[in-house]
C-alpha positions in Angstrom: 44.9 -16.1 -0.9 45.7 -13.0 1.1 49.1 -14.4 2.1 49.9 -15.2 -1.5 49.1 -11.6 -2.5 51.2 -10.2 0.3 54.2 -12.3 -0.7 54.0 -11.0 -4.3 55.5 -7.7 -3.1 59.0 -7.0 -1.9 58.1 -4.5 0.8 61.7 -3.9 1.8 62.6 -3.0 -1.8 59.6 -0.7 -2.2 60.3 1.0 1.1 63.8 1.6 -0.1 62.6 3.1 -3.3 60.2 5.3 -1.3 63.1 6.6 0.9 65.1 7.3 -2.2 62.3 9.5 -3.5 62.2 11.3 -0.1 65.9 12.0 -0.2 65.8 13.3 -3.8 63.1 15.7 -2.9 64.7 16.9 0.3 68.1 17.5 -1.5 66.7 19.4 -4.5 66.7 23.2 -4.3 63.1 23.5 -5.6 61.6 21.0 -3.1 63.9 21.2 0.0 61.2 23.5 1.3 59.1 20.4 2.0 61.8 18.5 3.9 60.3 19.0 7.4 56.9 17.8 6.3 58.3 14.8 4.5 59.9 13.7 7.7 56.6 14.2 9.7 54.4 11.3 10.5 54.8 7.8 9.0 55.4 7.1 5.4 54.7 3.5 4.6 54.0 1.0 1.8 50.8 -1.0 2.5 48.8 -3.6 0.7 45.2 -2.6 0.8 45.5 0.8 -0.9 44.7 1.2 -4.6 47.0 4.2 -5.0 48.0 6.4 -2.1 46.4 8.6 0.6 47.1 10.7 3.6 45.1 11.2 6.8 46.5 14.7 7.2 49.7 13.6 9.0 50.7 10.1 7.8 51.3 9.1 4.2 50.4 5.6 2.8 51.4 4.2 -0.5 49.8 1.2 -2.2 52.4 -1.5 -3.0 50.8 -2.6 -6.3 50.5 1.0 -7.5 54.0 2.4 -6.7 55.9 -0.6 -8.0 54.6 0.2 -11.5 55.6 3.9 -11.3 58.9 5.2 -12.8 61.0 7.2 -10.3 60.0 10.6 -11.6 56.3 9.8 -11.1 56.9 8.3 -7.7 58.6 11.5 -6.6 55.6 13.4 -8.0 53.2 11.2 -6.0 55.3 11.6 -2.8 55.3 15.4 -3.2 51.6 15.4 -3.9 50.8 13.6 -0.6 53.1 15.8 1.4 51.5 18.9 -0.1 48.2 17.7 1.2 49.8 17.6 4.7 51.7 20.9 4.3 48.6 22.9 3.1 46.5 21.3 5.9 43.9 20.2 3.4 42.4 17.4 5.5 41.7 19.4 8.7 40.8 22.6 6.9 38.3 21.3 4.4 36.4 18.6 6.2 33.2 20.6 5.7 33.8 20.4 1.9 34.6 16.7 2.1 31.3 16.1 3.9 29.3 18.2 1.5 30.8 16.8 -1.7 33.8 14.5 -1.2 34.5 14.0 -4.9 34.6 17.7 -5.7 36.6 18.5 -2.5 39.2 15.8 -3.4 39.5 17.1 -6.9 39.9 20.7 -5.7 42.7 19.6 -3.4 44.4 17.7 -6.2 44.2 20.6 -8.7 45.9 22.9 -6.1 48.7 20.4 -5.3 49.4 19.5 -8.8 49.6 23.1 -9.9 52.5 23.5 -7.5 54.2 20.3 -8.7 53.8 21.3 -12.4 55.4 24.7 -11.7 58.7 23.1 -10.7 61.2 24.2 -13.3 63.4 21.1 -13.3 61.2 18.8 -15.3 63.4 15.8 -14.6 62.5 15.9 -10.9 58.8 15.2 -10.8 55.9 14.2 -13.0 52.3 13.4 -12.3 51.2 9.8 -12.5 48.6 9.0 -15.1 45.2 10.5 -14.2 46.7 13.3 -12.1 44.4 16.3 -12.1 45.9 19.5 -13.5 44.7 22.6 -15.3 47.1 25.6 -15.6 44.2 28.0 -15.2 44.0 26.9 -11.5 47.5 28.1 -10.8 47.5 30.1 -7.5 43.9 29.3 -6.7 42.9 28.1 -3.3 41.0 24.8 -2.6 37.8 26.6 -1.9 38.1 28.8 -5.0 38.5 25.6 -7.2 35.7 23.8 -5.3 33.3 26.7 -5.7 34.0 26.9 -9.4 33.4 23.2 -10.0 30.3 23.4 -7.9 28.7 26.5 -9.3 30.3 27.0 -12.7 31.0 30.6 -11.9 34.5 32.3 -11.4 34.5 34.7 -8.5 38.1 36.0 -8.8 40.4 37.5 -11.4 42.1 34.8 -13.5 45.4 33.8 -11.8 46.3 30.9 -14.0 47.4 30.7 -17.6 45.8 29.8 -20.9 42.3 30.7 -22.0 39.8 32.0 -19.5 37.6 29.5 -17.6 34.0 29.3 -19.0 31.0 30.1 -16.8 27.8 28.0 -16.9 25.8 25.4 -15.1 27.9 22.4 -14.2 26.9 18.9 -15.2 28.3 15.7 -13.7 29.2 12.9 -16.0 31.1 9.6 -16.2 33.6 9.2 -19.0 34.5 6.1 -21.0 37.1 5.0 -18.5 34.6 5.2 -15.6 36.1 8.4 -14.2 33.8 11.3 -13.1 33.9 14.7 -14.8 32.3 18.1 -14.5 31.3 19.9 -17.7 31.0 23.7 -17.6 30.3 25.8 -20.7 31.3 23.0 -23.0 34.6 22.3 -21.3 35.2 19.1 -19.3 37.1 18.9 -16.0 38.1 15.5 -14.6 37.4 15.1 -10.9 38.5 11.5 -10.3 42.1 11.9 -9.1 45.0 9.5 -8.6 45.0 9.4 -4.8 42.5 9.3 -1.9 42.0 11.5 1.1 41.1 10.0 4.4 40.0 12.7 6.8 38.5 10.5 9.4 41.3 8.0 9.9 43.2 10.4 12.2 42.2 14.0 12.0 38.5 13.3 12.4 39.1 12.0 15.9 41.4 14.7 17.1 40.4 17.3 19.7 40.8 21.0 19.2 44.0 21.1 21.1 45.4 18.2 19.1 44.5 19.8 15.8 46.1 23.1 17.0 49.3 21.2 17.9 49.3 19.4 14.5 48.9 22.8 12.8 51.7 24.3 14.8 54.0 21.4 14.1 53.4 21.7 10.3 54.0 25.5 10.4 57.3 24.9 12.2 58.3 22.2 9.8 57.6 24.5 6.8 59.5 27.4 8.4 62.5 25.3 8.9 62.3 24.1 5.2 61.8 27.7 4.1 65.1 28.7 5.7 66.8 26.0 3.6 64.9 27.0 0.5 66.0 30.6 1.0 69.6 29.6 1.0 69.1 28.0 -2.4 67.3 31.0 -3.7 64.2 28.9 -4.4 60.8 30.6 -5.1 58.2 29.6 -2.5 54.7 29.0 -3.9 52.0 31.5 -3.0 49.9 28.8 -1.2 52.8 28.2 1.1 53.7 31.9 1.7 50.1 32.6 2.6 50.1 29.8 5.1 53.3 31.2 6.7 51.9 34.6 7.3 51.8 35.4 11.1 48.5 34.3 12.6 46.4 37.2 13.9 43.3 36.8 16.1 40.7 38.3 13.8 38.0 38.3 16.5 40.1 40.5 18.8 40.9 42.8 15.8 37.2 43.0 15.1 36.3 44.1 18.7 39.2 46.4 18.9 38.2 48.2 15.7 34.7 48.9 16.9 36.0 50.1 20.3 38.4 52.5 18.5 35.6 53.9 16.5 34.1 55.4 19.6 36.5 57.6 21.5 35.1 59.5 24.5 38.1 60.2 26.8 37.3 60.0 30.5 34.0 61.9 30.7 31.1 60.4 32.5 27.4 60.5 31.5 24.2 59.7 33.5 22.2 59.6 30.2 22.4 55.8 30.5 23.5 53.5 33.3 26.5 51.2 33.1 24.8 48.0 32.0 27.8 45.9 33.1 27.0 47.0 36.7 23.2 46.7 36.7 23.4 42.9 37.4 25.0 43.8 40.7 22.2 46.4 41.5 24.8 49.1 41.1 23.5 52.2 39.2 26.6 53.8 37.9 27.2 56.2 35.0 29.0 55.1 31.9 32.1 56.8 30.5 31.4 58.3 27.1 34.0 56.0 25.6 31.9 53.1 26.7 28.8 54.5 24.9 28.5 53.0 21.5 25.7 54.5 19.4 24.5 52.7 16.3 26.3 50.0 14.4 25.3 49.1 10.9 26.0 45.4 10.2 25.6 44.6 6.5 25.6 40.9 5.7 26.2 39.7 2.1 23.5 37.2 1.2 24.5 36.6 -2.4 24.4 33.1 -3.8 28.1 32.4 -3.1 27.5 32.9 0.7 27.1 29.6 2.5 24.9 28.9 5.5 28.1 28.3 7.6 29.3 31.9 6.7 25.9 33.3 7.7 26.0 31.4 11.0 29.5 32.7 11.7 28.5 36.3 10.9 25.5 36.0 13.2 27.5 34.6 16.0 30.2 37.3 15.8 27.5 40.0 15.8 25.9 38.5 19.0 29.4 38.3 20.6 30.1 41.9 19.7 26.9 43.2 21.2 27.7 41.4 24.5 31.0 43.2 24.7 30.2 46.7 23.3 26.5 46.9 24.2 25.6 49.4 21.4 22.5 51.6 21.6 21.3 50.2 18.3 22.2 47.5 15.8 20.9 47.9 12.3 21.3 44.6 10.3 21.1 45.1 6.5 20.6 42.1 4.2 22.0 42.7 0.7 23.1 41.1 -2.6 22.7 43.4 -5.6 20.5 45.6 -3.4 19.4 45.9 0.2 16.5 43.6 0.6 15.6 44.5 4.1 16.8 45.6 7.5 16.3 44.5 11.1 16.8 47.0 14.0 17.6 45.9 17.5 17.9 48.0 20.6 18.8 47.3 24.2 18.4 43.6 24.6 20.6 41.4 22.4 20.4 38.1 24.3 18.4 36.3 21.6 19.8 38.3 18.7 21.2 35.3 16.9 17.9 33.5 16.7 16.0 36.6 15.5 18.0 37.2 12.4 16.2 36.6 9.1 18.4 36.6 6.0 17.0 37.9 2.8 18.5 37.8 -0.7 20.5 35.2 -2.6 21.2 36.8 -6.0 24.3 38.5 -7.4 26.6 40.9 -5.5 26.9 44.7 -5.5 28.4 46.2 -2.3 27.8 49.7 -3.5 24.1 49.1 -2.8 24.8 49.3 0.9 26.4 52.8 0.7 23.5 53.9 -1.5 20.9 52.7 1.0 22.7 54.4 3.9 22.8 57.7 2.0 19.2 57.5 0.8 17.9 56.9 4.3 20.2 59.3 5.9 21.4 56.8 8.5 23.9 58.0 11.1 26.1 55.4 12.7 29.4 55.1 14.6 30.6 52.5 12.1 29.6 50.2 9.3 30.6 46.5 9.3 30.3 44.7 6.0 30.5 40.9 6.0 31.2 39.4 2.6 33.2 36.8 0.7 35.1 39.6 -1.0 34.1 38.9 -4.6 32.3 42.1 -5.3 31.0 44.3 -8.3 32.2 43.6 -11.8 35.7 42.4 -12.2 38.2 45.3 -12.1 35.5 48.0 -11.3 35.7 50.2 -8.2 33.1 49.8 -5.5 31.1 53.1 -5.2 31.4 54.0 -1.5 30.4 57.6 -1.0 29.6 57.4 2.7 32.0 58.8 5.3 31.3 56.3 8.0 34.3 54.3 9.2 33.8 50.9 7.5 35.2 47.5 8.5 35.1 44.8 5.8 35.0 41.3 7.3 36.1 39.1 4.3 35.6 35.4 4.4 37.4 34.2 1.2 39.0 36.7 -1.2 42.4 37.5 0.3 43.2 39.9 -2.5 40.2 42.2 -1.7 41.0 45.9 -1.4 38.6 48.1 0.6 37.3 51.4 -0.7 38.3 54.7 1.0 37.7 54.8 4.8 37.8 51.1 4.9 39.7 48.5 6.9 39.9 44.8 5.9 40.0 41.9 8.3 40.1 38.4 6.9 37.8 36.0 8.8 39.4 32.6 9.6 37.2 29.5 9.4 35.7 28.3 12.6 
């Protein structure tokens, strides 16, 4: 029976059609940007695949599915799979896929298809039936779409088109065709896409070094394609330009910022011993530049902050204390107000396990500045850890304190800090 099914397909002819789609995309001014990624990995027609999928590097197309597609939709499907690779959806969002695979797949598809539907030449690509698209998700990231479908709340200014997205409590349903949907505020969003995403087939088994090499290879392929796209005068989508921004080690930026907040030239003080030398039984003075007083570490605990973000914030605080050895660390837990504080002095070895988050409601960063002013807290610097979606949309954050402030932002790349503030975007671990 299996042999009979396999013989029903002309794999050579289907492979030729697939190559023809590749060439059409690579030669077109609006999609030549993706040439390098299209040539990466293996693109093949297989039998046991309902539609198509990628493992983050290779692309597989179901024979029964693609032989029914007109050329314009096959090109749309090919571009869709290659966008998953180019935007590194599989390695970047494995946590979302484990938490809710259906929503994660839908979020990836909405992002890819927004790029495809923005192509001006409407004769080049079209989405196969069932392709997930909503123009209001134009220029959104995967995590922004995922969070909206999961929570029913928009946490960023509207970047897409059409009427605003509703807020409300999401409900999961199954429509008349058997596809899953999410209903928010009376509007229905399909979440059963055309293709599949297989994050464990290849990427799931890769080591950190192998993932880094894959990421670097993709970046290089896109840069080469962007040169060609530039010659054609093509517009590069925001999701791609964001990915091509030079990579900066945010953890080094973080530590450098705190060090620069405390400038003490070359004077020495015996008011405290150099703790870096105590382990060797050497009692030496510290230079004043090594002496860090108090650091305020204000961690956003609003409902949009995940446990993974809290873990990362806690880990970076512990690492910072090992390097800078401040006199005091004051941790503030806040959402719409400061719910509590924890103060640590001297010994930071078990700091990570002693932190006790409080909060979980809305978000109002101004409450941190108000708390510092009300309690007359002096500190060398303030570090605010947040997702970056703060205050009411379009309003300014009230930040009357004069303390140098560093904003460690986990999501909102459009976040602008108040006066005296510096922003560093936290990369996912």
